[in-house]
N, C-alpha and C positions, 0 to 999 in steps of 0.2 A: 490911281488913273494912268491910263495909257493913251498916248497921243497917236491917234491914226494917220496923221500927217507925217510923222518921221519917216525918214528914209525913203524907202520907194512908195510909201502911202498908198498900198493896195489893200486887197482882201486877205493876204497871208498874215497880216498882223492880227486881225480878228481870229482867224483860224487857229493861230498858234495860241492866241490869249484864251479862247475857250477851250483848247485841248488841255492847257495846263491848268486852267481853273478847276476844271471838272476832277482832274487827277490829283491836285493839290489840296482841293476844298478851300480855295482861295477866291474871294470875290473880286470884280473888278468893274470899272467904270471907263469906258472907251469915249474919247471925244475925236471929232474931225474923221469919222470913219470914211475911209477911201477918198481922202480929200485930193488927191493928186490924180483922179480919174475923171474921164470925160463924163461920166455921170457918176457924181460922187454919192455917198450913203449906200445903205443896205439895199442890194437888189435880190431878186428872187433866189438866186443860188445861195448868197450869204444868209439870207433869212431861212433857208432849209438848213445850214449849218448851225444858226442860233436854236432853230427848233429841235433839231437833233441832238445837240449837246444839253439842251434844257430838259429833254424827255429823259435822257440817259442818267442825268444827274438830279432830276426832280427841282430843277433850278427855279428861283424866282428871277423874272426878266422884266425890265422896264424899257421901253425904246425900240421893241422889235417890230417896227413897221417900214414898209417901203420908202426908201429915200432918207431915212433917219441917218444922221451923222452921230447921235449919241445913244450908247447903250450901257445898262446897268445890269449886271448878271451876278447872281449870287446863288452857286450850287448848293445843295444839300448833302445827297449821298448817291454814289454811283450804284444802279440798279442793272444786274445782268439780265438778260431775257431776250425775246425775239422782237424785233424792231422792223418797221417798215416806214420809208420816207419817200414822199414824192415831190420833187422840186417844182414840178409843174411847168417847166421850160427845159431846155438843152443844156440848163447849167451843169457843171460837171459833178457827176456822181463821185468820182475818185476824190475830189477834194472835200466833199462832205464826209466820205468814208474816213479819211485822214484826220478829220477833226475829233470823232469819236473814237477812233480805232485805239488810241493809247489807254484810255480809260478802260474800255472794254477788254484790253489785253492784261489789265491788272485786276479785273474784277472778280469777286469771289466763286464764280461760276460761269460756265459756258455761255455765248450769246451767238445770235444769227441777226444779221442786218441784211434788209433787202432795200436797195436805193432805185429809184426810178427817175430818169432825166437824160441827160446826155452822157454818154459813155465815150465818145469820141469828140472832143472839143479842141480846136486849135490853140486855146489859152489855157490848156490843163492837161496833166499826164493822161493819155489814153488808157484804155484797160491792159493792152499788150505791154505798156511800160510797167504798170502795176504788177501784173503777173509775172513778168520775166525778170525784172530789175528790183522792184522794191520789196515785194513779199518775201522771196527767199532770204534777203538780209534781215529783214523784221523777225523772221522765223529763227534766225541764228540767236536771237536774243532771249529765246526760251518759250514763247509763246507759239502757238500753231495757228495760223490764220490761212484758210483755204478760200480763195476767190473763184468765182464762177461768173462767167458772161452768159446772162440768159437772153439777152438780145441787144444788138449794137443799136445805139443812137446817135446819129451824127448830127452835129449842128449844122443849120439852125432848127431842124426838124424835131430833134430830141426822140423821145419815145423808148428810149433804152432801158436796160435793168441789169443791175448786177446784184450779186449776193456774196456775202462774207460770213464764214462760219469760223468762230473764234474760240480757241480752247486756251484759257488765260493762264497765267504764271504768276506766283507770289511777287516776285521781283524780277526785273529785266536784267539780264547778262549784260556786260560791258562788250561793245562791238570795237574791235581793232582791225583796221584796213590800211594797212602800210604799204603793201606790195600787190601789184595786179596779179603777178604770176603769169606763165606761159599762157599765150592765146591759144585756146584749144579749137574754136570753130567761129567763123564769121557767116551769118546767113542773113537773107532778106525776105521779107513777105509783103506782098502788094494786095491790098484789100479793097474791093469794090462793092458798092450798093447802088444799084440802079443806074449804072453807067456803062458806056460801052467798053468791051473787053480790050480793045486795043490801047486803052490808057494805061492799064497795068503791064502790058507785054512792052511797051516803049519805056516804062520806069524801070522794068527790071533789066530790059537790055542795057540801059545807061549804068545801072548798079553793077551788074556782071562786068562790064567794061571797066569801069573806075576801080572797082575792088578786086577784079580778077576772081570772081566766083565761079563756081561749077554750077551746072544745071542742078545737082542734087541739093544746092544750098539755096536754090530760089523756090519761093513757094507763092502761090497765087490763090486767093480765096475769093469767092463770089458770094455776097451776102444777099439772099433773097428775102429775109425777114425785115430788114431795116425799113422804116417808114420812108425816109427821104433818102435822096443821093449823098453818096459820100465816098472819099477815096483817102486810104492812109498807106503810107510806106513806114515799115519798120525794119530796121538794120538792128540785128542782136548779135553782140561780141560776148562769146563765153571764154572766160578765162578761168585758171585754176581758182583764184580766189572770189571771184566776183563775175556777174552777168551785168553788162549794161545794154541799154536800148535806145536807139536814137530814131524818132519819128518825125514826119513830115506829113501834112495834110494837102491834099490837092485843093486847088481854089479855081474858081470860076475865071477864065481869062489867063491863067498861068499854065505854060505847056508842061505836059507830063515830064519831059526831059529836064525841066529846070527844078521841078518839085523833086525828082529822084536826086539831081545833083545837089540841092540842099542838104538832103539827108545825108548823102555820101560825105559831104565836106564836114558836117558836125561829127560824123564817126571818124574821118581822118584826122581831126583836130584832136579826139580824144586818143586815137592811137598814137599820134606824134607826140603827146604829152607824156605818156608813160605812167600817168597816175592811175589808181584804181577806180576812184569815184569821180564820176562826171558831174558838172555844175548842178543840173537838175536834182540828181539823186542826192547830192550834198545838203541842199535845203530841206530834203524830206526826212532826213536821217536825224536832224539836230534834235528835234523834240525828243525823240527816242533816246538818244544818247544822254540827253540832260536827265531824263526820268531814270536811266540806268545809273546814274550817279559817276559816270566815268566812261572812258574810252576816247578813241582818236582815229583819225583817218586822213588820208592825203587826197587832195582834189586839186582842181584847178584855181586860178585866182578867184577868190570869193567875189562875187557878184553884189550890186547893191541890195538886191533881194535877199541874198544870204546874209549880208551884214546888218539888214533890218531884222531879219529873223533872229539872229544872235543878239541883237539889242533887246528885243521883246523877251526873249527867255531870260536874259540876265536881269531884267527888270522884275520878273515874277519868281526868280529863284536865286538863292544865295550861291551862286555858282559864277565862273567865269570860262569864256571858251576862247583859248588864245589862238591866234592866227600867225603862223610863222612860215615865211617862205624857204624852202629847202633845196629848190632846184630851179631851173629857168622856168618851167612850166608848173612846178608842184608847190602847192601850200599845205602845211600840216595843220588841221583843227584838233585841238585838244582841250578837253574838258577837265577844269581845275576846280574842285569844290572847296 
């Protein structure tokens, strides 16, 4: 039994439990699902993750209804293949993908998964983060995952679509990320959908000034296929050992200059810390590190979200993830089996 009210009390507890359950063939019962959220219980995005995990593992499920705070999940066996899931809202396709990706990376044969819904949601990693920062590290662990953005879907309109092609591996390799290495390039992209172009121009002007970027490092994308309006800033920092990506979404009533400066400040905190792995990326690597049976990386001070994720992993697996401060801004996370 897993208490969904522990720690930060959000949907990540459910997604981590589902991901490990289908990989380990271990049933679980979750109570108090998303108890600390404004709308507790399973919402459409979380139901999509449950349905995807259940289909991939041919699981028996009880309690998979909207607003339910109790779920029983019993996987049978992971089946590779071609899958398609529609969230039905602007809920995050990236988070549903990350729920079933570990199991499909360890499946006996290749898989393809297509997900429809939100690809650009302020409360989840946008596709650019997944493409530039997340997947390259996952691929270092042995499997080969190729992500494709078929259509952007900004919240609240949704209507986006992503595809992932997965070449599995028998066992995941350990991930060791102790040093960032020299910074090779810093670049920024402004993405607009159904909004005036001056928004992106103002955002890129702020970023260029604050990060001292040259015109060749600034990109401007106009999306004519998205259903609704949307704006994303993505600042990508390429280092020898890792690529990190910091994003910020435009919001109604928030000046473009403020949106850009928030993205810049996040990237500046990362640059000043000297660590290789940013806070959001640290969260998303933990399940894969646990399934690899070892590894370590250096990141910023673990957030409550990260600490909660660690607690769920340790509940479902006979491992420990140690946290040790090694510098003013750096914490080393090490898996101990």
